[in-house]
C-alpha positions in Angstrom: -19.9 -13.8 28.4 -17.0 -15.7 26.3 -19.1 -15.1 22.9 -19.1 -11.8 23.9 -15.7 -10.7 24.3 -15.3 -12.8 21.0 -17.6 -10.6 19.2 -15.8 -7.7 20.6 -12.6 -9.0 19.5 -13.6 -9.7 15.8 -15.1 -6.4 15.4 -11.6 -4.8 16.7 -9.3 -6.8 14.8 -12.3 -6.2 11.3 -11.8 -2.4 12.0 -8.2 -2.5 12.4 -8.0 -4.4 9.1 -10.2 -1.8 7.4 -8.1 1.2 8.7 -5.0 -0.4 7.1 -6.6 -0.9 3.7 -8.0 2.9 4.1 -4.4 4.2 4.7 -2.9 2.0 2.0 -5.4 3.1 -0.6 -4.8 6.9 0.9 -1.1 6.5 0.5 -1.4 4.9 -3.1 -4.1 8.1 -3.9 -1.2 10.4 -2.5 1.7 8.5 -4.9 -0.7 9.0 -7.8 -1.4 12.7 -7.4 2.1 13.8 -6.2 3.5 12.0 -9.9 0.3 13.4 -12.2 0.6 17.2 -10.1 4.5 17.3 -11.2 5.2 19.8 -13.4 1.2 21.0 -13.7 -0.3 24.4 -12.5 -1.3 23.8 -9.0 -4.9 24.8 -8.5 -6.2 25.5 -4.9 -8.7 27.5 -2.9 -7.0 30.8 -1.2 -8.6 33.3 1.3 -7.3 36.4 2.8 -6.9 34.7 5.8 -4.8 31.9 4.1 -2.2 34.5 2.6 -2.0 36.5 5.8 -1.2 33.3 7.4 1.4 32.4 4.7 3.1 35.4 4.7 4.2 35.3 8.8 7.6 34.1 8.2 8.1 36.4 5.6 7.1 39.2 7.5 9.0 37.8 10.7 12.3 38.1 8.6 11.2 41.3 6.5 14.2 43.8 6.4 12.0 46.5 4.3 15.1 47.2 2.2 14.9 45.0 -0.7 11.9 42.8 -0.2 9.2 43.0 -2.8 6.6 45.3 -0.7 2.8 44.8 -0.6 2.1 47.7 -3.5 4.6 45.9 -6.1 2.9 42.3 -5.2 -0.6 43.7 -6.0 0.3 45.3 -8.9 2.7 42.1 -10.8 -0.2 39.7 -9.5 2.7 38.1 -7.4 0.2 36.1 -5.3 -1.2 34.4 -8.6 2.2 33.4 -9.7 2.6 32.2 -6.2 -0.7 30.2 -6.4 0.8 28.8 -9.7 3.7 27.3 -8.4 2.9 26.4 -5.1 3.2 22.5 -5.6 4.5 22.0 -2.1 3.5 19.1 0.1 3.9 20.8 3.7 3.1 24.3 5.6 6.9 24.7 6.1 7.3 24.4 2.3 4.5 26.6 1.2 5.4 29.4 3.8 9.1 29.0 2.9 8.2 29.5 -1.0 6.0 32.0 0.0 8.8 34.4 1.9 11.4 33.0 -1.1 9.2 35.1 -3.7 9.3 38.3 -1.8 12.7 38.4 -0.9 15.2 38.7 -3.6 18.7 38.3 -3.1 21.9 40.1 -4.3 24.2 37.2 -4.1 24.5 34.7 -7.2 26.2 32.0 -5.1 22.7 32.2 -3.3 20.8 31.5 -6.2 22.7 28.8 -8.0 22.5 26.7 -5.0 18.8 26.9 -5.2 19.1 26.3 -9.0 21.2 23.2 -8.0 18.8 21.6 -5.6 15.9 22.1 -7.9 17.7 20.7 -10.8 18.3 17.4 -8.5 14.8 17.0 -7.8 13.6 17.9 -11.4 16.5 15.3 -12.8 15.6 12.5 -10.1 11.8 11.4 -10.4 12.0 8.8 -7.8 13.9 10.5 -4.9 11.5 13.7 -5.3 8.6 11.4 -4.8 10.4 9.8 -2.0 10.8 13.2 -0.2 7.7 14.6 -1.6 6.1 11.5 0.6 8.0 12.4 3.8 6.9 16.1 3.7 3.6 15.2 2.9 3.4 13.6 6.3 4.1 17.0 7.8 1.1 18.2 6.6 -0.4 21.6 5.9 -2.2 24.1 8.4 -4.5 25.9 6.3 -6.2 28.4 8.7 -2.9 29.3 11.0 0.7 29.9 10.0 3.0 26.7 10.8 6.1 29.0 11.7 4.2 31.5 13.8 2.7 28.9 16.1 5.9 27.1 16.4 7.5 30.3 17.6 4.4 30.9 19.6 4.8 27.8 22.0 6.8 30.5 24.1 3.7 31.7 25.1 1.7 28.6 25.1 -0.2 28.2 28.4 1.2 25.5 30.8 0.5 24.7 34.7 1.5 22.3 37.1 1.3 18.9 36.5 0.0 18.0 39.8 -3.5 18.2 38.5 -2.9 15.5 36.1 -1.0 13.4 38.7 -3.8 13.8 40.9 -6.0 12.0 38.2 -3.7 8.9 38.3 -3.7 9.0 42.1 -7.5 8.4 42.3 -7.4 5.5 39.7 -4.7 4.1 42.4 -6.8 4.9 45.1 -9.5 3.2 43.5 -7.5 0.1 42.7 -6.1 0.1 46.6 -9.8 -0.1 47.6 -11.1 -2.8 45.6 -8.0 -5.2 46.6 -9.0 -4.3 50.0 -12.8 -5.1 49.6 -11.6 -8.2 47.8 -9.4 -9.3 50.8 -10.2 -7.4 53.5 -14.2 -6.5 53.6 -16.7 -6.5 50.6 -18.0 -3.6 52.3 -15.4 -1.2 51.0 -15.7 -2.6 47.0 -19.0 0.3 46.9 -16.7 2.9 48.3 -14.2 2.1 45.7 -16.5 2.0 43.0 -17.9 5.5 43.9 -14.1 6.6 44.0 -13.8 4.9 40.5 -16.6 6.9 39.3 -15.4 10.0 40.6 -11.9 9.9 39.2 -13.6 9.2 35.6 -15.6 12.2 35.9 -13.2 14.3 37.4 -10.6 13.3 34.6 -12.9 13.8 31.8 -14.5 17.5 32.7 -10.7 18.6 33.8 -9.4 17.0 30.4 -11.5 19.3 28.4 -11.0 22.1 30.4 -7.2 22.1 30.2 -7.3 21.2 26.4 -9.4 24.1 25.5 -6.7 26.5 25.8 -3.7 23.9 24.3 -5.7 22.5 21.4 -4.2 24.3 18.8 -0.4 24.2 20.4 -1.3 20.4 20.6 -1.6 20.2 16.8 1.2 22.3 16.3 3.5 20.2 18.8 2.0 16.9 16.4 3.8 18.6 13.7 7.0 19.4 15.4 7.1 15.8 16.7 6.9 14.3 12.9 9.7 16.8 11.9 12.1 15.7 14.4 11.1 11.7 13.6 11.0 12.0 10.0 14.7 13.2 10.2 15.4 9.2 10.6 14.0 8.8 6.8 16.0 12.0 5.8 19.3 10.3 7.2 18.8 7.7 4.4 19.3 10.6 1.4 22.8 10.0 0.7 23.0 12.3 -2.1 25.8 14.8 -2.5 23.6 17.5 -3.6 21.5 16.7 -0.4 24.2 16.3 2.1 24.1 19.7 3.4 20.2 19.8 4.5 20.1 16.5 5.5 23.2 17.2 8.0 21.1 20.4 9.0 18.2 18.3 9.9 19.8 15.5 11.5 21.7 17.6 14.0 18.9 19.7 14.8 16.5 16.7 15.5 19.2 15.2 17.6 18.6 18.3 19.8 15.3 18.1 19.8 15.1 14.6 20.2 14.0 14.4 23.7 10.9 16.1 22.6 9.6 13.2 20.1 10.2 10.2 23.2 7.1 8.8 24.0 5.5 11.4 21.9 2.8 8.9 20.1 0.6 10.3 22.9 0.3 13.5 21.6 0.1 12.6 18.0 -3.0 11.6 15.7 -2.1 10.5 12.5 -5.3 8.9 11.1 -8.2 8.2 13.1 -7.8 4.3 13.0 -9.0 1.8 15.5 -5.5 2.6 17.5 -6.1 6.4 17.4 -9.5 6.2 18.5 -8.7 4.1 21.7 -5.1 6.2 22.3 -8.1 9.2 22.7 -10.0 7.5 25.5 -6.3 6.7 27.0 -5.4 10.5 27.0 -8.7 11.3 28.2 -8.8 9.1 30.9 -5.1 10.0 32.0 -4.1 13.1 30.8 -0.9 11.7 29.6 -0.7 13.9 26.4 -1.3 17.0 28.6 1.6 16.1 31.1 3.8 15.6 28.0 2.6 18.7 26.5 3.8 20.9 29.9 7.2 18.7 29.3 7.5 19.6 25.8 7.3 23.3 26.4 10.1 23.4 28.7 12.0 21.3 26.3 11.2 23.7 23.4 12.0 26.6 24.9 15.0 25.5 25.6 16.3 24.8 21.8 14.3 27.4 19.6 17.3 27.6 17.5 17.2 24.2 16.5 13.4 24.0 15.5 14.3 27.1 12.9 16.8 25.0 11.5 14.5 22.7 11.2 11.6 24.3 9.8 13.8 26.2 7.3 15.6 23.3 5.9 12.3 21.1 5.2 10.9 24.3 3.7 13.8 25.2 1.5 13.7 21.5 0.3 9.8 21.4 -0.6 10.0 24.8 -1.9 12.8 23.7 -4.4 10.6 21.0 -5.5 8.4 23.4 -6.0 10.6 25.6 -8.4 11.6 22.3 -10.2 7.6 21.6 -11.2 7.1 25.0 -11.9 9.8 24.9 -14.4 8.8 21.5 -15.9 5.3 23.7 -16.4 7.2 26.5 -18.4 6.8 26.4 -22.1 10.4 28.1 -21.9 12.7 29.3 -19.7 16.3 30.2 -19.1 18.7 31.1 -16.1 19.5 34.4 -15.9 22.6 36.6 -16.4 23.7 39.5 -14.0 25.8 42.3 -15.1 27.0 45.4 -13.3 26.3 47.8 -16.0 23.1 49.7 -16.1 20.6 48.6 -18.6 17.9 45.6 -19.2 17.7 42.9 -22.0 15.2 39.8 -22.5 15.0 37.9 -25.7 11.4 36.2 -26.0 10.2 37.3 -22.8 6.6 36.5 -21.4 4.2 36.4 -18.7 3.9 33.0 -17.0 0.2 33.3 -16.4 -0.9 34.1 -19.8 -2.1 31.2 -21.8 -0.4 31.2 -25.4 1.2 34.5 -24.8 3.0 36.6 -27.3 6.7 36.6 -26.5 8.5 40.0 -27.1 12.5 40.9 -26.6 13.8 44.5 -25.4 17.4 45.7 -24.9 17.9 49.1 -23.6 20.9 50.6 -21.6 18.7 53.3 -20.2 15.1 53.6 -19.0 12.2 53.1 -21.1 8.6 54.7 -22.3 6.1 52.5 -23.6 3.3 54.2 -25.5 0.1 52.6 -27.5 -3.4 52.5 -27.2 -5.8 51.4 -25.0 -5.6 47.5 -24.6 -2.6 46.9 -26.7 -0.5 45.3 -24.2 1.5 47.9 -22.4 0.4 47.2 -18.7 0.6 43.4 -19.6 4.2 43.6 -20.9 5.7 45.5 -18.0 3.8 43.3 -15.5 5.7 40.6 -17.4 9.0 42.6 -16.8 8.4 43.0 -13.0 7.8 38.9 -12.8 10.7 37.9 -14.6 13.0 40.2 -12.7 11.5 39.2 -9.4 11.6 35.4 -10.6 15.5 35.8 -11.5 16.4 37.0 -8.3 14.6 34.5 -6.2 14.3 31.1 -7.6 17.1 31.6 -10.7 14.6 31.6 -13.1 13.5 33.8 -16.1 10.5 33.2 -18.1 12.3 34.1 -21.2 14.8 32.7 -23.7 17.3 34.9 -22.3 17.8 37.5 -19.0 20.5 40.0 -18.7 20.6 42.5 -15.9 21.7 44.0 -12.7 20.5 43.0 -9.2 17.8 45.4 -8.8 15.7 46.8 -6.2 12.2 46.3 -7.4 9.3 48.4 -7.4 6.3 49.1 -8.8 3.2 51.9 -9.1 0.5 50.5 -11.4 -3.1 48.9 -10.1 -3.8 51.5 -7.4 -6.9 52.4 -5.9 -8.6 55.2 -3.5 -7.8 54.6 -0.1 -11.4 55.1 1.3 -10.7 53.7 5.0 -8.0 56.3 5.0 -9.7 59.2 3.5 -7.2 59.5 0.6 -8.3 60.3 -3.1 -6.4 58.2 -5.9 -3.9 61.0 -6.5 -2.9 61.0 -3.1 -2.3 57.1 -3.1 -0.7 57.7 -6.7 1.8 60.3 -5.3 2.7 58.6 -2.3 3.5 55.3 -4.3 5.6 57.3 -6.6 7.2 59.1 -3.7 8.4 55.5 -1.9 10.2 55.0 -5.3 11.9 58.0 -5.3 12.9 57.8 -1.5 14.2 54.2 -2.3 16.9 55.2 -4.8 20.5 54.5 -3.3 23.9 54.5 -4.9 24.3 50.7 -3.8 21.6 49.1 -5.3 19.9 50.0 -8.4 16.3 50.6 -8.6 14.1 48.8 -11.2 10.8 50.4 -11.3 7.7 49.9 -13.2 5.0 52.7 -13.7 1.7 52.7 -15.4 0.2 55.7 -16.5 2.0 58.0 -14.4 -0.4 60.8 -12.3 -3.5 59.6 -14.1 -5.2 61.0 -11.2 -4.9 64.5 -12.6 -5.9 67.0 -15.3 -3.6 66.5 -18.5 -1.7 69.7 -18.3 -0.4 69.2 -15.0 -0.1 65.5 -15.3 2.5 65.9 -18.6 4.2 68.9 -16.7 5.0 66.3 -13.6 4.7 63.2 -14.7 7.8 64.0 -17.4 9.8 65.6 -14.3 9.4 63.0 -12.2 10.5 60.2 -15.0 12.9 62.2 -15.9 14.4 62.5 -12.3 14.2 58.7 -12.0 16.4 58.3 -15.2 19.1 60.4 -13.8 19.5 58.6 -11.1 20.4 54.9 -10.0 17.4 53.4 -11.3 16.3 52.1 -14.7 12.4 52.8 -15.3 9.9 51.2 -17.4 6.9 53.6 -17.8 3.4 52.8 -19.8 1.5 55.8 -20.8 -1.1 57.1 -23.4 0.5 60.7 -23.6 2.3 60.8 -26.3 3.6 64.1 -25.5 6.0 62.3 -22.8 7.8 60.6 -25.4 8.6 63.7 -27.2 9.8 65.6 -23.9 11.9 62.5 -22.7 13.2 61.5 -25.8 17.0 62.3 -24.7 17.0 60.2 -21.5 14.3 57.7 -22.7 14.3 54.9 -25.0 10.7 54.5 -26.7 8.9 51.5 -27.7 5.4 51.1 -28.3 2.1 48.8 -29.0 0.4 49.3 -31.8 -3.0 47.7 -33.6 -4.7 47.1 -36.8 -8.2 49.1 -37.9 -10.5 47.3 -40.2 -14.0 48.7 -40.9 -15.3 46.0 -38.5 -12.9 45.2 -35.9 -9.7 46.6 -34.0 -6.7 43.8 -34.3 -4.0 43.6 -31.8 -0.7 41.9 -32.4 0.9 42.6 -28.9 4.4 42.7 -30.3 6.4 45.4 -29.1 7.7 47.9 -32.0 10.7 50.9 -31.5 9.8 54.2 -31.2 6.5 56.2 -30.2 3.1 55.4 -30.8 1.6 57.1 -33.8 -2.3 56.0 -33.6 -5.1 56.1 -31.1 -8.1 53.5 -30.9 -10.3 54.9 -27.8 -13.5 56.2 -30.3 -12.8 53.1 -32.6 -13.3 50.9 -29.3 -16.2 52.5 -28.3 -17.9 52.0 -32.0 -16.7 48.2 -31.5 -18.3 48.1 -28.3 -21.8 49.0 -29.7 -22.1 52.7 -28.2 -24.4 54.9 -30.2 -23.5 56.3 -33.3 -24.3 60.0 -32.6 -21.6 59.8 -29.4 -18.8 58.3 -31.2 -19.4 60.4 -34.8 -19.2 63.6 -32.4 -16.4 62.5 -30.7 -14.3 61.7 -33.8 -15.2 65.3 -35.2 -14.1 66.6 -32.0 -11.0 64.9 -31.7 -10.2 66.0 -35.4 -10.9 69.7 -34.2 -8.5 69.6 -31.7 -6.0 68.4 -33.6 -6.4 71.2 -36.1 -6.7 74.0 -33.6 -5.4 73.0 -30.3 -8.4 73.8 -28.9 -11.7 72.1 -27.6 -15.2 73.5 -29.2 -17.6 74.0 -26.6 -20.8 71.5 -27.2 -23.8 73.1 -27.8 
């Protein structure tokens, strides 16, 4: 028997040492990953469900007035920019960062504060790494929103602890019977064994039944407890740049410290031998379920402190991601905000394009972009939109310089038929444009981006209607960037819009684009030439050329015979 016990002890020691070594190796791997990953594009898997969960914090604080709406997010690929930036370590951080990118602010003081903290983390690699390691201990929730479930704790199922105390009472009864069997009558011992076995069976069955409805909440409480406990490590940051946030975390954690008391019974950090043993303790004693019910009561008394804790951790983590994004960019600058209407940027580009062609633009009124197919119009207005959003959210312009007022930013670009709603492309488009018109007010100027106005209808009515819509936008508190193939619009709107264009060089064998913005309206077309380059039959392309020449000369189309 002694040898067997000795063998068990050795096995437990070996398992414990192995778990410690595994944890150390995992920590070293994390440190290396954080060091090498800073300043690089973050590559992760994202699903529709994950984006839905990421957006819960944003939707909970969406005021609808100045936030970036879903249409604009889709038009300008803002989700892709977020994915590139998301170098966060915690669920609070990535949810806060996503909300930040969708909530432009009109207070330069707020933006400069974000800039100050991001600059601190960018300039202090050792302190940044220390903070990242702490935030990594909070972890990420891949399939659910941390903010949603933290706030759902108000609705978490609870019950009386009498059921769980009954388990302990059965064990106590069995212990009493064993004592009586040893000192009074040995015939009592079999009954004691039956009570013990019954208690164990009752405990296990009732444990899994009760825990099933609380599983997700137990996981979230585990993160909450980590947030509270980590405040002691955050307190060690004595830097003036982080003083406000360290103080906020300290005070909120102090208000919540009763939740973390004896919380080890709730949380699982690794899967080592201690955690495995604690799993059996939980299953046999229900101590985690008792603690859960007590935690929910304490939580409901301190929801404000919880939100402060979440937002301060989220802010610090998201600013580290901003610092990483800035390091990754080839060039960037801090925006300048003005009160005068207009837009000016030098060497502006889109952050997601490899080896981008940079362009500069300056205009005190709305802008009409013309140019042939694939010449760069849509990419340029997306770059303008992304720069405006980044300027008003993370105080970062992907350009050598950026100067503009604070805007309400909207777009109408990458629209599609609404099949489920039974709406044609044209209906979707005019509703999208109408929301821009409705957003214009006297307080905050609108910055809008429109690609191919009213492309869903015929040429005659498209030119007539789109010219009036664009003119109306230009006469109000709005700066509009519109891309179009309709060269007629440049003439119709020449008094209210500045014209710029993109062009290409056509050779015998190819069509070459330089993607450089040029003043004035476009004078070339290349649609038929691109058909030739793509390998369309000669009889189609030659006939198309002839038809175009005849229309140019007579302003009428000949019937095809």
